[in-house]
C-alpha positions in Angstrom: -2.5 16.4 -35.0 -1.8 19.1 -32.5 -4.5 17.9 -30.1 -3.2 14.3 -30.4 0.3 15.4 -29.4 -1.0 17.3 -26.4 -3.1 14.3 -25.3 -0.1 11.9 -25.7 2.1 14.3 -23.8 -0.5 14.8 -21.0 -0.9 11.0 -20.7 2.9 10.5 -20.5 3.3 13.3 -17.9 0.4 11.8 -15.9 2.0 8.3 -15.9 5.3 9.6 -14.8 3.7 11.7 -12.1 1.8 8.7 -10.8 5.0 6.7 -10.8 6.7 9.3 -8.7 3.8 9.7 -6.3 3.2 6.0 -5.8 6.8 5.0 -6.0 8.9 3.7 -8.8 10.1 0.2 -9.5 6.7 -1.4 -9.0 5.7 -2.0 -12.6 5.1 -5.8 -12.0 3.3 -5.5 -8.7 -0.3 -6.2 -8.1 -2.1 -3.2 -6.8 -5.3 -2.4 -5.1 -6.8 1.0 -4.3 -9.4 1.2 -1.5 -10.7 3.2 1.4 -10.7 2.6 5.1 -11.7 4.1 8.4 -9.8 4.1 11.6 -11.9 4.0 14.8 -9.0 3.8 17.2 -5.4 5.0 17.7 -4.7 2.1 20.0 -6.3 -1.0 18.5 -5.6 -2.3 15.0 -8.4 -3.1 12.6 -7.8 -6.0 10.1 -8.8 -5.2 6.5 -10.9 -7.7 4.6 -8.7 -8.1 1.5 -6.3 -11.1 1.3 -3.1 -10.5 -0.5 -1.3 -13.6 -1.9 2.4 -13.6 -2.6 3.3 -15.6 -5.7 7.1 -15.5 -5.7 10.0 -16.2 -3.3 11.0 -12.9 -1.7 7.9 -10.9 -2.5 7.1 -7.7 -0.5 4.0 -5.8 0.4 3.8 -2.0 0.7 1.1 0.7 1.2 0.8 4.4 0.4 -1.9 6.9 1.2 -3.4 9.4 -1.3 -5.9 11.0 1.1 -7.1 11.1 4.6 -5.7 10.7 8.1 -2.2 9.3 8.7 -2.2 5.6 9.8 0.0 3.0 11.4 0.0 -0.3 9.6 1.4 -3.9 9.8 0.7 -7.2 8.1 -1.1 -10.1 9.6 -0.9 -13.7 8.4 -4.3 -14.9 7.0 -4.2 -18.3 8.7 -3.0 -17.1 12.1 -4.2 -13.7 13.5 -1.4 -13.9 16.2 1.3 -13.7 13.5 1.8 -10.0 12.7 4.6 -7.8 11.3 6.4 -4.9 12.7 4.4 -1.7 13.0 5.1 1.0 10.4 4.2 4.3 12.0 2.7 7.5 10.6 2.1 6.5 6.9 0.7 9.7 5.4 -0.4 11.1 2.1 2.7 13.4 2.1 5.1 10.4 1.8 6.7 10.4 -1.6 6.7 6.6 -1.9 4.8 3.6 -0.6 5.9 2.5 2.8 7.2 -1.1 3.0 5.0 -3.1 5.3 6.7 -6.5 5.0 9.5 -8.1 2.9 10.8 -11.5 1.7 7.7 -13.6 2.0 7.5 -17.2 0.7 5.4 -18.1 -2.3 1.8 -18.8 -1.4 1.9 -16.6 1.7 -1.5 -14.9 2.4 -1.5 -11.6 4.2 -4.0 -9.0 5.4 -3.2 -5.4 6.4 -4.0 -4.1 9.8 -4.3 -0.4 10.5 -5.1 2.2 13.1 -5.1 6.0 13.3 -1.6 7.5 14.0 -2.8 10.5 16.1 -6.5 10.7 15.1 -9.3 8.6 13.7 -10.9 9.1 10.4 -11.1 7.9 6.8 -8.2 7.4 4.3 -7.6 6.2 0.7 -4.8 3.8 0.2 -3.0 1.9 -2.5 -1.5 -1.5 -1.6 1.3 -3.1 -3.7 2.0 -6.8 -3.3 3.4 -9.8 -5.2 6.6 -8.1 -6.2 10.2 -7.7 -4.9 11.7 -4.3 -4.4 15.2 -5.4 -5.2 
């Protein structure tokens, strides 16, 4: 009984800590964890994953759990010339995910672009999409 109580408490504390680290209010978001490597601090690289927004007003956000700080923006899947505003210096020390884009129409397909903020290297990121922060 004592071991079970400790295990349950540990699981609860871990879930709360993860919520704080990766940002609250995202319980219904789709999420994806992956790694990337930046080879430039000038040119953006487009990630391979496509993120589809299913609801009116959906948002997309990204947080880092390890690696070099990055700049990021969204790119429309069907038109590489349509990109969002750059979010600078996304780093693992951020307390919450950084909003990359907001208020997308249902069916919108997005990809993330990234580059190194001040240096190149690898990073681990979590992307949240298909949700609305409000």
